[in-house]
N, C-alpha and C positions, 0 to 999 in steps of 0.2 A: 407474515415473515418479512423482515426487512433488515437492511444494514444501514447504519448511520455512521458517518465519519465526521470527526471534529478536528480542529487544529488549534494549537496554542500559538497564536500570533500568525496571521495569514500574510503579513507583509514584512519582508526582511531585506536587508541590504546584501549585496554580493559578499560571499564569504561567511555569512551568518548561518544560524541553525534554526530549525523548526521541528516540532514533534506533532505527528498526526496520530489520531486514535480511531479505531474502528470498533463499534459495538454492535451486537446483534439483538434483535427483538423477536422473541418467539422460538429461539433455538440457541444452543450453546456453541460459541465459536470454537471451543476446545475440541469439539467433535469433528471439526472440519478443517480443511486447508483453507487459509485465507490469503488472498493476494492483494497487492496494491497495483493500480494502473494509473496512467495519467494521459491527459489529452490537452494539447495546446490549440488555440484557435488556428484553423487551417491545416492542422496536422492530424494524422491518424492516431488512434488510441495506441498506447504502447505500454508494455508490461514494465513494472518497476521491481517488485520482489514478491516472493511467496514463502509462506511458512506452513509446513505440513502439520497434521495432528501429531501427537507424540510418536516418535522422539523429536519432533520439530526440525525436520530437515528443511534447509533454506535454499532458495534459488534467487539469484540477483541478475538483473540486466547488467550488461557490461558498462553501461553509461553511469551506473550508480555504485558499482563495486568500490569498496573502500571509503565511501562517503555516507551511504545510507545503511541503517541497521533496522531490520525487522525483528520484532520480538513479541512474546506473549506476556500478558499480565494475568496470571492465573487467578489471582484474588478478585480482580475486576472482570475477568473473562473478556478481555479486550485484546486487540492486536495493534501494536504501535509501530510507527515508522519514524525513527529518529533520522533527521536529515541534517547533514553538516556540510560545510564548504559549499554552500548553495551558489549556483551560478544563474545568470539570466535565462539560460536555456532550460532550467528546471521549472520555470514559470509555466503553470498548467493547472487544470482542474484535476484533482487527485480523488480517486474513489477506490473503495475496497470491494472485493467480490469473494464469493464463497465457492469452494469445490467440495461437494458432498462426499467424494471418494476419499477425501482426507489426504490425498497425495498432490504434490506439486511436480510439474514436468521439470526435468533436469535442465532443459534449455528454456530460457525465459520466453523465447518467441512462441512457444507452444502452450504457454500458460492459459491463454484465453479459451482454449477448447474445452477445458474442464469446468469452467465457471457457469453456475446456474442461477445465481442471485447477485444482483449488483446494487451498490449503494448509489445515492444521488451525487455524491462528490463534494469536495471542499476546495476552494480556490487558494492556491499558493502563488504569491507574486514576489519575485526577486528583483530588486531595483539596483541599478548600477550607481 
């Protein structure tokens, strides 16, 4: 079982957009809650967003509300993270994780406690 994350265009200028995609191997993402986290060099890992299994309730970290959108592609069984208005502080390694309970914590700071499977991550770099 594993998670794999990919990105359309890993380097972008300030104000630009990127889309990340998370896919599962050996299990269905739609049966689980899936979250995105990020970690910049020298910083602690921080939550970004989470989407529960149906009915797809969503939790966002305050730092990305209004700029990032997490969604499911049920045809592909992936979870995507559309990132807009990117800033230098969004530069980090982004990775997806699974919560088998199917639920996301209401407060982003607690998301990490439910995750049992982590992907390796994909680098996002925002240049000024």
